[in-house]
N, C-alpha and C positions, 0 to 999 in steps of 0.2 A: 213573323215575330217582329215586333217593333223594336226600335233602338233602345227605348226606355226599359223594356223587359229584359233585353240582352244585358244592358248595363247593370240592372238589379241582380240578375243571375250571376254575372261575373263578380260583382261585389260580394255576394253571398258565398261564392266559391273561394274567393280570396280570404274572407273572414274564417271560413272553415279550415282552410290550410294553415292560417295563422294559429288557430287553436291547437292543432296537432303538431305544428312545427316548433313553436316556442313553448317554453315551460321551464321546469327546473333543469336547465341544461347542465348546470354545474353541481347538481345534487350529489351528495355523498351519503351513503347509507350509514345509519348510526352504528350498525354492527361493525363497520370498518373503521370507526374512529376510536382513538384513545383519549378520553377527556382528562385534562390535567387539573388536579385539585390544588397542588402546592409545589413550590420549587425550593430546593435547598442548594446553597452555594458554600462550598468549602475549598480551602487551599488544597491543591492536588499534590501528588507525589511525583517528582521528576520522572520522566520528561513532561508530565501533565502539569499545567499551571493551575488548573481548576478542576474540581470534582463537582459534577452536577447530579443532584438527586431529584428524581421526579416521583410524585405521588399520583398515580393514575387510577381513575375510577373504573372498577369492574361493574359495568351497568347491570349485568345479570344477577349480581349479589346484593344490590342495593334494595331491591324489592323484598317485602316480607315473604317468608316461606309459603304462606297461604296463596300468594300471587305468583308463585313460581321462582322466588328467590332462593338462593342456595345458602349453605351454612359456612362457606369459605369467606375469608376476609373480603371486604368491599373495595379494597384498594390494592394495587400492586406497586411495589417500590422498585425503581430502576435507578441505579447509580452508574454514571459514565464519566470517564476522564477525558480531558481535551486541552488543547493549547489555549482556547478561548471558550467562552460560554456557548457561542454559536457553533463552534467546532464540536463541543461535547453534545449539544442538542442534536446535531445532525448524526453523530455517531450513535445516539440513542435509537435511531431508526434501524440499526443493525441488530438490535435485540427485541424491538417491539414489532409485533405482527400487525399493528394498527397505526394509522396516521395520527400522530400526536397533535391535538389541538390545545393551544395555550389560552384560549379566550375565556375558559371557565375557572381559571386559577383564582384561589382566594388569597393566598399569602406567598411571600418569598421570605425564606428563613436563611439568615447569613450566619455562618460560623464565626466564633470570636477571633480565631487566628487570621482568617481572611479579612475581617473587619479592621483588625489592628494593622494589617499590612497595607490597607488602602483599597477601597471598593469601587472607585470611579470607573476604572477600565471595565469592570464586570457589570456594573449597573448600566453602562452604555447600551449593551445589547438588550437588557431587560427593559430599559426605558424607550429604546428605539424600535423594538420588534413590533410590527403592526398588529399581531394577533393578541398581544398581551396588554390588558387594560392597565392604565396608570392609577387606577383606583384600588388596586390590591394593597393589602397591608404589608408593611415592612417589619420584620421581627429579627432580633439578634439573640443568639443563644450562647450561654456559657459552655463552651465546648464546640462540638461539631454539629452541623445542621442535619446530617444524615440520621442520627438516632432520634431526633425530634420527629422527622417525617415517618420513621418506622414505629413510633409510639402509637398507642391506641387511646380511645376515649370510650368510657362506659356508656355514654348517652347518645353518641353519634357513630354511625357506621363509617362515615367519611371523616377522619380526624381533622382534615383541613377545614371542614365545615365547623367543627367545634372551635378551632382557633379563631375563625371569623366571628362566631357568636361571642366568644370570650372577650375579644377586643372591643366589639360593639357594646358589651355590657360593662366595660371597665369604668364607665362613668359612675357606677354605683359606689365606688370607693375613691376614685380619682388617684389611685396609687400607681397606675401605669398610664402612659399616654396612648392615644390611638393615632398612628401615623400612617398615612397612605404613601405609596410610591411617589405620587405627584408632589405632595408636600415635602417629602424628604429631598427630592431633587431640587425643588425650589430653594430650600434652605441651603443646600449644598452650593448653589450658584449665587446666593444672595450675599450682599455686603453687610457686615455687622451682625450676622446671624449664623450660628452653627447648628448642624443637624443633630437630632436625637431620635431614638427608636425604642419601643418597648422590648423588654427582655422576655425570653421564654426558656424554661428549663425542664429537663426530663427528671421524673421522680418515679420510684418503683411502685408497682401495684402488687397484688398478691400473686403467688406462684400458681400457674395452671397445673392440674394433676398430670402426672406422667402416665405413659401407656400402661404400665404395670398396675398403677393405682386404679385406673378405669376398668381394668379387667379383674378386679377383685384381689389384687396384690396387697402388700403392706401399705396402707394409706398414709402412714406416718413418714414413709420414705426411708425408714431406718433399716428394716430387715431386708428389703429387696435391693437396697442400694440405688433405686431409681430416684432421680431428682426431677421435680417439675420445672417447666420452662419459666424463667423470670419474665414477668410482663412489666411494661412501663407505660406511663401516661405523661402528661405535661401540664404545666401551669405557667401563667404569666407572672413575672417577678422582675422588679428593678427596671432601670432605664439605661440604655447604652448611650454614652455621650461621645460625640465626634468633634474633632478639630480638623476642618476640611473633610476629606474623605477617609480619614483614619480615626478609628475608635481610640479614645484615650482613657476611658474609665467608665465606672458605673455609679449611678445614683440609687440609693435604696428607696423604699416606698415613701418615707417621710420627706426625703429630699426631693423626690419626684413630685409630690403634691405641692411642695413649696414652689417648684418650677411652674406648675400649672396654675397656682394662685397668681403668680406674676403675669402669666400669659392670658389670664382671664378664661381659662379652660376647665376650671373646676365646676362640675355640674351637680355633683351630689357627693355624699360621703358622711362619715361619722367622726366627730371629734370627741375624744374622751378626756375629761378634766376631773380634778378632785372636787368633791362636794364642798361648797363654802361653809364656813362656820366650824364648829367643834366636832360635827359629826363626820365619822370616817366613811369612806366609800367613794366610788366613781360615779360620774354622771355622763350619759351619752347624749350628745347634741347633734342632731341631724342637720346637714348643710342643705338648705333649700335653694338658694340662689346666691351668686357671687359675681363680682365685677372687679377687674384689675386695670389699673391705669399706670403707665410709665411715662414720666416727664423728665427729660434732661434739663438741667439748669446750670447756669454759670454763676457761682457765688464767689465774689472777690477774685474773679479771673480763673477760678478752678472749676472743672467740670464735676457735677454731682448728678446722680440719678435718683429721683424720688419715685417710690412705688406706693401707690394708694390702693387699698383693698376695702371694699364694702361687702359685707356678708350678712345674710339673714338665715336664721336657723330655728329649729324647734327643739324643745326638751322632750326626749323620747324615752329616757330610762334613767332611773336613779337607784343607787345601791346604798342609800343612807335614809335615815328616818326623819330627817329635817323637812320642814315645809318650804320647798323651793319656789312656791308660787308667790311668795311675798315680794313686793317691789324691790326691797333691798337685796334679797337673795338673787332675784333676776339680774340686778345690776352687777352683782359679784360674778355671776355666771357669764354674763356678757364680757366682763373684763377678762375672765379666765380664758374665754374663747378667743378673744382678740390676742392675748398673749401666746396662746397655742399656735394660732395662725402665723403670727410674727416669727415665732421660733422656727416653724417649718420653712418659712421663706429665708430666714437667716442661714439655716443649715444648708439649704439649696445654693444660696449665693456663695457660701464658704466653699462648698465642694466644687462649684463651677470655677471659682477663682483658683482653687488648687490645681484644677485641670487646665486652666487657661482657655476655657471654651465658653464663649458667650452664647449659651443656648436660650437666653431670655430675649435676645434681640435688642439689647441696650444700644449696641452700635448702630443698628438700623434706625432707632429712634433719634440718635445723635445726628446721623446722616440726614434725616428729614428736617430736623430743626436747625442744625448748624452745619450746613453743607460746606462752608469754607473751613471750619474747624475740622471737619471730617477728612478733608484733603490732607491735613497735617497728621491726624491721628490714625487714619484708616490703615496705613501700611504697617503699623505696629500695634494694632488694636488688641491683640492677645495680651501683650505686656501692659498696655494701658488699662485693660479690663481688670487685671489682677490687682491693681492699685486703686480702682475706681470706688469712691465713697458711694454707698447705697443707703438711702434713708427710707425706712419702712414705716408706713402709717396704716393701721388697721382699725376699722370701725365695724364692730359686730353687733347684731341686734337679734334678740330672741322674740319670736312672735307668739308661739303657742306651747302648751305643755301637755297635750294629749287629752284623753277622755276623763282623766281623774286629776284632782288637785292634791291628793294625798298619796304617799308612797305605799306600795304593797310590801310592807316590811314589818318584822316583829317589833312590837312596842316594848 
């Protein structure tokens, strides 16, 4: 046998060994994993500093019944206390039969009491942990986070998936912001910018029938004394405003959209104004596109911030019988739309000043344009912000009026 053939056989043998030796050496079977869908953070009861709630996916229940899925809930809720978030996360292993994987989490929900006490120490683990993506959504709830994670959703088997979809679809109204963990932490560490996050609240659903009801008992629940189990779902509502790592208050939907106008983050939505002229009724104007610009200026030695908004919309609905397609009517509608936008911005600025929290990033704009002035104002910016004059200019334009030029309205 020649040296060449020996070498070839040896090489083939080595390649064959490599195929069987290497592979998924660190493979973990899916049946041994507990996939995390959502994380809840609440203030704990002493001696625990934090209460961690985990929404874990039960993979066997996610599939439709025809494919072998069950009728049990698709998620399992696990609540654990601990001195720190990491401590509570490790203690969860004492109750879970599977290795918990954080990489699939959609959202982190923070209870209001914890948010008001300061969340930086608890976000440190969430932001540092290598398995958790920094693209998950941050939500704050009025109350505790645990009931939010226990609530269900009628269209999704995994409630956290519904939260994810709802946040992504929030652009349709621009009444709540969409804030990822990465952006929240950047705002937390930035100069002249305070963090904010969308709010989420639990609301009741219909009651499920009791056992006696399902077995032919008194379905009204009166004669048998059996009561159904109260069910809950959730919805996005309002915006939590922070000063540093401490939550200081809420903005309602109108104030929130004012905030998003200034930040140039309004993508869509509806503005309802009164019909111009003598005809009574409302008109719905759809927001098509918008742009916001913030410019700090020094006027006679005094710092002023100018906010300029340009917006384009369409006439989508009218509840009056007047002909709104006439040029003079269009001009009046554009003026009404500009006034409505300016009012939302002013309401947002007033609430932010009341809370002393510059969620608009005015301070960051001052820092960029007047760095020397910022050295003087930056250390007391919260107080300076409360007294800061803000000039608002809105230029709104209507482009289309739909498929008809006349109102579908009784004459």
